[in-house]
VOGU-3710 file (C-alpha; in Angstrom, 3 decimals, decimal comma):
1> mrqqlvivga> 60,089/91,452/106,648  61,804/90,275/103,460  64,507/92,657/102,347  64,993/93,801/98,770  68,263/94,154/96,822  68,282/95,388/93,214  71,243/94,657/90,941  71,102/96,531/87,631  73,110/94,589/85,049  73,182/90,785/84,859
11> gprgtgller> 76,318/90,296/82,751  79,706/89,042/83,999  80,039/91,693/86,707  76,555/91,147/88,075  77,090/87,395/87,914  80,432/87,683/89,704  78,831/89,811/92,401  76,057/87,239/92,832  78,702/84,529/93,291  80,325/86,581/96,063
21> laanapelya> 76,944/87,202/97,727  76,375/83,448/97,775  79,863/82,807/99,162  79,562/85,375/101,971  75,893/85,020/102,926  76,328/82,080/105,328  78,682/84,203/107,448  77,108/87,644/107,140  73,386/87,432/106,371  71,149/86,642/109,330
31> gpgldihlvd> 67,879/88,027/107,988  64,590/86,135/107,579  64,627/86,517/103,811  66,075/88,463/100,908  64,799/89,055/97,391  67,504/89,854/94,819  66,136/91,533/91,713  68,361/91,335/88,627  67,426/93,983/86,070  68,720/93,460/82,528
41> phppgggriw> 66,932/93,177/79,158  69,421/90,448/78,224  69,652/86,956/79,753  71,513/86,670/83,073  75,081/85,427/82,915  76,267/86,714/79,560  74,332/89,955/79,490  74,537/92,016/76,325  78,188/91,568/75,335  78,393/87,819/75,972
51> rqeqspllwm> 74,891/86,823/74,951  74,642/83,545/73,085  72,634/85,037/70,210  75,524/86,510/68,208  77,737/85,468/65,326  79,758/82,280/65,960  82,593/83,948/64,013  83,302/86,301/66,925  85,906/84,931/69,322  86,920/85,687/72,836
61> nsqaedvtmf> 90,112/87,623/73,147  91,503/85,186/75,724  92,519/81,571/75,674  90,095/79,220/77,401  92,602/78,375/80,152  93,009/82,077/80,983  89,343/82,699/81,838  87,781/82,036/85,211  84,842/83,368/87,180  86,025/81,828/90,447
71> tddtvamagp> 88,311/83,017/93,223  91,461/81,337/94,495  93,948/81,942/97,300  95,796/84,653/95,341  92,854/87,060/95,774  93,363/89,469/98,683  89,836/89,490/100,099  88,014/88,952/103,360  85,458/86,484/102,020  85,847/82,740/101,530
81> vregptlhew> 87,488/81,246/98,457  85,022/79,252/96,358  86,964/77,561/93,604  85,408/76,482/90,342  86,345/75,433/86,825  88,019/77,671/84,296  86,332/78,012/80,935  88,511/75,332/79,347  87,825/72,891/82,211  84,096/73,504/82,114
91> arldgrtfpd> 83,751/73,350/78,321  86,354/70,559/77,950  88,307/72,599/75,443  91,993/72,704/74,652  93,269/75,353/77,048  95,055/77,194/74,213  91,839/77,573/72,210  90,276/81,000/71,674  86,589/80,074/72,102  83,755/81,847/70,383
101> rrtqgrylrw> 81,744/84,245/72,492  78,671/82,059/72,466  80,628/79,367/74,347  81,640/81,958/76,926  77,992/82,985/77,174  77,059/79,398/78,049  79,800/79,273/80,686  78,560/82,513/82,223  74,997/81,208/82,279  76,214/78,111/84,125
111> vyeravadlp> 78,152/80,258/86,623  75,022/82,334/87,182  72,856/79,254/87,770  75,454/77,807/90,163  75,589/81,083/92,117  71,791/81,115/92,430  71,818/77,490/93,613  74,492/78,322/96,206  72,440/81,075/97,853  70,827/80,254/101,191
121> pnvtvhhhph> 67,241/78,922/101,007  65,824/82,208/102,286  67,322/84,188/99,391  65,406/84,292/96,085  66,529/85,730/92,747  64,108/87,381/90,310  65,121/88,423/86,775  63,385/91,446/85,258  64,018/91,605/81,464  63,757/95,398/81,317
131> ravrvdgpre> 66,008/98,441/81,258  66,355/100,428/84,443  65,824/104,112/83,624  66,063/105,871/86,994  66,953/105,400/90,655  65,568/107,749/93,275  64,778/107,829/96,954  66,085/109,505/100,119  69,704/108,965/101,181  68,677/107,294/104,422
141> grqrvwlegr> 65,609/105,479/103,107  64,525/102,833/100,661  65,327/103,417/97,015  63,087/103,121/93,983  64,288/101,629/90,696  62,105/102,549/87,740  61,955/100,152/84,799  61,203/100,966/81,176  57,601/100,199/80,331  56,599/99,514/83,951
151> phplhadlvi> 54,296/101,943/85,804  55,525/100,988/89,281  59,103/100,897/90,568  61,022/98,172/92,357  61,547/99,147/95,983  65,032/98,408/97,266  66,885/98,524/100,538  70,073/98,729/98,438  70,882/99,193/94,740  74,021/97,981/92,957
161> ltlghldgep> 74,850/99,071/89,414  76,885/96,523/87,416  76,180/97,955/83,993  79,183/96,880/81,915  79,919/98,671/78,632  77,481/101,446/77,771  76,303/103,193/74,656  77,287/106,847/74,512  75,983/110,000/72,928  78,315/111,314/70,199
171> daeqeelsay> 80,777/114,061/71,052  81,018/117,258/69,001  83,315/115,736/66,357  81,085/112,689/65,897  77,988/114,875/65,630  79,658/116,976/62,924  80,725/113,895/60,968  77,246/112,351/61,214  75,634/115,598/60,093  78,032/115,810/57,151
181> arehglvhlp> 77,225/112,214/56,221  73,479/112,921/56,248  73,927/116,065/54,167  76,046/114,345/51,502  74,535/110,871/51,461  77,552/109,247/53,138  77,805/106,522/55,771  79,199/107,311/59,214  79,129/104,670/61,972  80,045/106,221/65,345
191> pdftadsdlt> 81,703/104,285/68,203  79,655/101,212/69,079  79,829/97,579/70,121  80,631/96,141/66,692  78,407/93,073/67,025  75,407/95,437/67,350  76,348/97,751/64,466  74,311/97,711/61,259  76,990/97,091/58,626  74,650/96,593/55,665
201> alapgepvlv> 75,340/100,110/54,328  79,025/99,224/53,723  78,851/98,270/50,064  80,857/95,480/48,396  84,013/96,655/46,645  83,726/100,192/48,034  86,468/101,792/50,157  85,648/102,212/53,847  87,767/104,338/56,173  88,212/102,757/59,600
211> rgfglafvdl> 89,593/104,733/62,512  90,776/102,375/65,245  93,075/99,344/65,064  92,168/97,513/68,275  89,725/94,784/69,168  86,639/96,527/67,766  88,406/96,616/64,406  89,090/92,883/64,571  85,354/92,211/65,005  84,569/94,558/62,120
221> mvlltegrgg> 87,129/92,826/59,907  85,642/89,398/60,676  82,015/90,404/60,076  82,813/92,113/56,755  84,889/89,216/55,373  84,033/85,739/56,693  80,706/87,180/57,770  79,993/87,932/54,119  80,937/84,510/52,824  84,699/84,713/52,344
231> ryegetyrps> 86,962/81,940/53,608  90,581/81,242/54,440  92,559/78,474/52,766  95,791/78,293/54,698  97,508/81,685/54,378  95,228/82,754/51,500  91,879/84,513/51,677  89,248/83,570/49,096  86,824/86,504/48,786  83,106/86,142/48,175
241> grepvlyvgs> 82,946/89,401/46,239  80,714/90,983/48,873  83,517/92,542/50,931  84,309/96,272/51,050  87,942/97,454/51,047  88,997/98,538/54,530  91,483/101,414/54,958  92,490/101,306/58,603  94,620/103,626/60,712  94,927/104,867/64,287
251> rrgvpyhski> 97,097/106,889/66,637  99,815/104,219/66,578  99,001/102,981/63,079  99,566/99,322/63,998  97,345/96,589/65,462  97,517/95,633/69,115  100,291/93,151/69,889  99,445/89,487/69,452  98,535/87,368/72,413  101,598/85,467/73,667
261> gydwtgdrpp> 101,576/81,906/72,367  103,751/79,950/74,817  103,590/78,916/78,470  105,483/80,238/81,447  108,323/78,116/82,814  110,641/78,772/85,746  110,393/81,370/88,487  107,929/84,226/88,199  109,101/87,742/89,025  108,244/88,523/92,669
271> lprflgpaev> 105,543/91,154/92,125  104,669/93,720/93,256  108,184/95,012/93,878  108,280/98,764/93,213  104,544/99,536/92,892  102,614/97,804/95,642  100,151/98,643/98,427  102,687/100,763/100,339  103,473/102,954/97,324  99,773/103,321/96,513
281> aellarpagf> 99,018/104,308/100,109  101,780/106,915/100,000  100,400/108,405/96,782  96,869/108,548/98,180  98,117/110,196/101,368  99,698/113,172/99,611  97,774/116,314/100,629  98,231/117,911/97,212  97,374/114,735/95,325  99,544/113,201/92,638
291> dfrrdvwplv> 100,206/113,542/88,923  100,232/110,329/86,878  103,146/111,174/84,612  105,282/112,768/87,304  104,540/110,528/90,297  103,033/107,243/89,094  104,559/106,499/85,714  108,161/106,285/87,038  106,981/103,577/89,449  105,232/101,759/86,587
301> ekelgfahyh> 108,412/101,895/84,479  110,432/100,589/87,407  108,019/97,706/87,977  107,733/96,670/84,339  111,491/96,924/83,860  112,030/94,770/86,935  109,648/92,102/85,574  111,337/92,175/82,159  114,911/91,932/83,417  114,106/89,379/86,105
311> rlftahpgrt> 112,954/87,063/83,329  115,893/87,884/81,059  118,514/87,277/83,767  116,915/84,133/85,186  115,801/82,431/81,955  118,371/83,721/79,437  121,518/84,444/81,492  123,777/84,004/78,468  122,398/87,273/77,074  123,422/89,280/80,148
321> amawadfeek> 126,789/90,581/81,360  126,157/90,869/85,100  124,922/88,705/87,948  121,218/89,131/88,656  121,798/89,988/92,326  124,118/92,834/91,326  121,731/94,098/88,657  118,722/93,944/90,989  120,548/95,918/93,675  121,601/98,620/91,224
331> waaavdpaet> 118,162/98,682/89,553  116,521/99,279/92,927  118,994/102,037/93,819  118,821/103,906/90,476  116,751/107,084/90,686  117,814/108,957/87,560  116,741/107,789/84,050  120,284/108,305/82,756  121,599/106,106/85,549  119,081/103,398/84,650
341> ralvaaavpd> 119,987/103,533/80,955  123,689/103,242/81,773  123,035/100,225/83,993  121,015/98,459/81,302  123,605/99,229/78,619  126,338/97,700/80,770  124,350/94,630/81,798  122,404/93,811/78,602  124,686/93,824/75,534  122,028/93,390/72,824
351> padrldltal> 119,702/96,424/72,465  116,979/94,022/71,302  116,899/92,578/74,845  116,326/95,963/76,479  112,883/97,250/77,439  111,917/100,560/75,811  108,332/101,404/76,724  108,339/104,660/74,744  109,377/102,874/71,554  106,741/100,204/72,172
361> dhplegvrya> 104,038/102,838/72,523  105,093/104,706/69,351  106,310/102,043/66,889  105,982/104,306/63,825  107,289/107,503/65,447  109,397/109,296/62,833  109,058/106,432/60,331  108,279/107,526/56,769  107,535/105,509/53,649  108,010/106,695/50,078
371> shedfqeglr> 104,743/105,186/48,849  101,522/103,644/50,056  102,546/100,260/48,625  105,888/100,386/50,423  104,025/100,927/53,670  101,745/97,950/53,044  104,798/95,729/52,709  106,476/97,352/55,701  103,513/96,899/58,030  103,018/93,316/56,926
381> gyieddlrrr> 106,640/92,769/57,943  105,948/94,426/61,304  102,976/92,111/61,950  104,968/89,036/60,892  107,783/90,020/63,258  105,313/90,526/66,081  103,776/87,088/65,499  107,181/85,419/65,499  108,275/87,194/68,656  105,077/86,593/70,623
391> hdpahspdlg> 105,213/82,866/69,842  108,921/82,325/70,541  109,913/81,601/74,174  113,365/83,015/73,399  111,583/86,364/73,908  109,977/85,327/77,208  110,859/88,659/78,906  107,737/89,818/77,035  105,730/87,435/79,211  107,471/88,878/82,264
401> vflgllsvyg> 106,259/92,329/81,203  102,763/90,911/80,738  102,757/89,664/84,325  104,084/93,061/85,385  101,237/94,792/83,581  98,675/92,663/85,408  100,322/93,444/88,745  100,504/97,178/87,996  96,849/97,355/86,927  95,827/95,611/90,138
411> qlvrlgdigs> 97,512/98,421/92,085  96,433/101,333/89,896  92,726/100,567/90,301  93,169/101,673/93,936  94,182/105,172/92,772  90,876/105,957/91,097  90,707/107,774/87,759  94,239/108,131/86,368  93,138/109,036/82,835  92,424/106,950/79,765
421> wwhgffsyla> 95,995/106,681/78,426  97,057/103,897/80,793  94,073/101,704/79,923  94,849/102,047/76,198  98,535/101,313/76,740  97,705/98,218/78,800  95,262/96,946/76,165  97,758/97,533/73,340  100,486/95,475/75,036  98,534/92,923/77,059
431> sgppgprlrq> 95,068/92,571/75,541  95,695/92,239/71,827  94,090/89,798/69,383  94,779/86,082/69,084  97,652/85,259/66,748  95,318/83,704/64,135  93,498/87,033/63,780  96,758/88,787/62,867  97,457/86,047/60,314  94,024/86,777/58,860
441> mlalsragll> 94,968/90,462/58,647  98,027/89,480/56,631  95,931/87,354/54,282  93,405/90,145/53,768  96,214/92,621/53,147  97,741/90,378/50,485  94,270/90,010/48,938  93,941/93,809/48,695  90,893/93,963/50,983  92,750/95,486/53,941
451> rfvgagmtvt> 94,890/98,579/53,391  96,967/100,273/56,109  96,807/104,080/56,369  99,438/104,786/59,048  100,010/106,434/62,413  98,389/109,697/63,486  95,558/109,095/61,034  93,387/112,148/60,475  89,975/112,221/58,815  88,454/115,270/57,188
461> aedgvfrats> 85,011/115,723/55,689  85,227/117,833/52,538  84,322/117,849/48,853  81,420/115,495/49,544  83,601/112,650/50,867  85,651/111,540/53,850  89,400/111,794/53,338  92,121/110,095/55,420  95,813/110,958/55,625  98,791/110,009/57,781
471> ptvpgfsvea> 102,315/111,405/58,153  103,606/107,828/57,836  103,137/108,131/54,043  103,641/111,806/53,104  101,418/112,961/50,285  99,120/109,946/50,340  95,384/110,281/50,935  92,371/108,070/50,386  88,775/109,101/49,845  85,675/107,119/50,770
481> ralvearlpa> 81,961/107,545/51,195  81,948/105,541/54,417  83,699/106,036/57,755  83,604/103,619/60,699  84,805/104,563/64,178  86,061/101,167/65,354  86,033/101,590/69,112  83,674/101,398/72,044  82,063/104,624/73,261  83,976/106,306/76,058
491> ptvrrardsl> 82,456/105,212/79,410  81,436/108,662/80,622  78,538/109,457/82,923  77,302/112,622/81,218  77,435/111,197/77,685  75,967/107,799/78,554  72,943/107,041/76,445  71,642/105,154/79,456  69,294/107,547/81,252  69,929/105,830/84,580
501> lrelhadgaa> 73,492/107,141/84,820  72,552/110,612/83,585  69,808/110,822/86,191  72,233/109,587/88,845  74,616/112,404/87,940  71,805/114,940/87,987  70,913/113,669/91,454  74,366/114,583/92,753  76,649/111,632/91,938  80,238/112,764/91,356
511> etpdgllrvd> 82,301/112,205/88,223  86,026/112,368/87,575  87,611/114,815/85,106  87,424/112,030/82,487  83,731/111,520/83,175  83,848/108,282/85,182  81,467/107,710/88,072  83,302/108,228/91,367  82,923/105,426/93,883  84,456/104,543/97,221
521> pgdgrvldra> 87,469/102,330/96,410  86,817/100,319/99,553  83,370/98,951/98,809  82,039/100,613/95,644  79,549/103,014/97,233  78,653/105,871/94,882  80,196/109,179/95,982  78,452/112,529/95,804  80,161/115,789/94,833  81,164/116,398/98,428
531> grphprrfal> 82,912/113,038/98,533  80,290/111,389/100,753  79,477/107,732/100,014  75,807/107,031/99,412  74,649/104,568/102,077  72,345/102,659/99,721  73,862/102,896/96,225  76,847/100,955/94,890  78,467/100,733/91,455  81,034/98,425/89,851
541> gpytdtrapg> 82,375/98,306/86,319  84,190/100,096/83,483  82,198/103,323/83,840  83,526/103,806/87,406  86,915/105,098/88,539  87,855/101,660/89,921  87,505/99,780/86,655  89,389/96,489/86,427  91,707/95,491/83,543  89,218/93,235/81,767
551> aftrprtggp> 85,894/91,441/81,854  87,487/88,256/83,171  90,382/87,203/85,333  93,280/84,848/84,647  93,525/82,109/87,266  95,948/82,738/90,115  96,579/86,388/89,351  94,717/87,919/92,330  92,199/89,643/90,057  91,113/93,081/91,339
561> afrqndatar> 87,554/92,500/90,092  87,234/89,567/92,501  88,514/91,741/95,326  86,046/94,505/94,485  83,101/92,115/94,120  83,887/90,524/97,467  84,200/93,858/99,276  80,901/95,092/97,843  79,084/91,842/98,593  80,270/91,894/102,218
571> avlaflsgsl> 79,315/95,551/102,665  75,847/94,859/101,242  75,215/91,809/103,419  76,511/93,560/106,538  74,279/96,564/105,836  71,201/94,392/105,322  71,825/92,398/108,498  72,605/95,539/110,482  69,548/97,419/109,274  67,327/94,486/110,153
581> vkelar> 68,707/94,418/113,688  67,976/98,144/114,041  64,446/97,651/112,706  63,732/94,866/115,181  65,123/96,966/118,058  62,659/99,775/117,480
//
């Protein structure tokens, strides 16, 4: 009579789901016994990305006080709140520390073990250190989960996929570049999780083109410098002589903004204000659907502007020329962009205090430098300015925008797949590197080991080499025999290297235009191409169209991942209890 639940993926999402199953089981599970099978080749808790066996040089991208795996009363969910320590409380770290990933892996392992201990006595967890390669079975019957290297499947009443970040097959451009590299004896590293990339082919002293200036680049930079024996002495980098020379560029041509380095004081902006559940419900109810740029983005701009100006008017009133109540009333009433600009111009005298999201997204738009060396100096100045601003509470409207971004993301996940641009924009503003990493970039730049290429970087393969150019420095180009794509593979179902997702798609699972797995936003059930939720298959994570803004949640921010985990856990437990009742009634 024991029921069987299979969870594929035992990293943070699988661990968070297990915590919610433990929290909700006393209320919802009335069965005689349940076996939970966790399928993951990596240890439960950290999974692949947060495993403890990786370089201690690689940091988390969040401060220890901003990481929790436990719910609080800000989470809008039906299940019970089960509070627990943040990372900094558990590890007894300074809350402002950026811990290494191995420390986070230990925290996740502890959370996993606590969740297992909190399950009722009649629930048992089994870890299978294998890859799941296929799920099959009838819609209304038990499912089978096939494991790599195992002749017999796991039989499951329900299956939940919590796969995390996935490897992907190369697209046409990447295939062409790899083929060119093989033909001409070059090195091409396609998108990958940097900690798993084989970097040994990147030779000391040789130029390496790097496309991508986000968090994957930061890991690459660390592993090819400190990871090869270099060290920092204050603001100076002392090379080991084993480092290559990195030429980095991207669409924006600048690194992600630094993490903010000061605490919040005073009143928080009352969010959501212009993009909340009512607005989301109205968008979803439109018979003809909605367009992100036309229908959603104006609401996002309104919300982020409100968060920015609320902070400016309440914390820095001397830099405004209008009472907040008057400004708020006019901001709410403004419907035309010209009307909004006129209001801001009248109420905020200094242009530096005004929020310009377009300028933030395109910092080098129209900017031209006479020489490559001039650009190196110019971008170092840009990074220094960013560090000063993000660590100076005089610019605390930036923190208001950060809170606005978190609120907006929590609403947008309810809309499903809205395209990849928003996720990149959010990461650029809100999920950038720790300040010390940007200071390391400056030191490497001054040492000549990090060279900036510019915005709109293009790479061509010709004359037996890779060549990079950018309109930021007209006439400049750099050639190299190595090219690294510093970004994670796009989380698409069809291009996933994981056969499980490809087989799921072949079996009828729906995907969005951007290739994400479509799931029911209510409880995570996998949808088929007719829009029907599968009664026995669920999915959570970045490869779905309800992906959350990050792997972890800041305390007291109502994290959408917690809400999703709770809804899925309750649906699973209710299904298992209900199906058992039906079985006994037969």
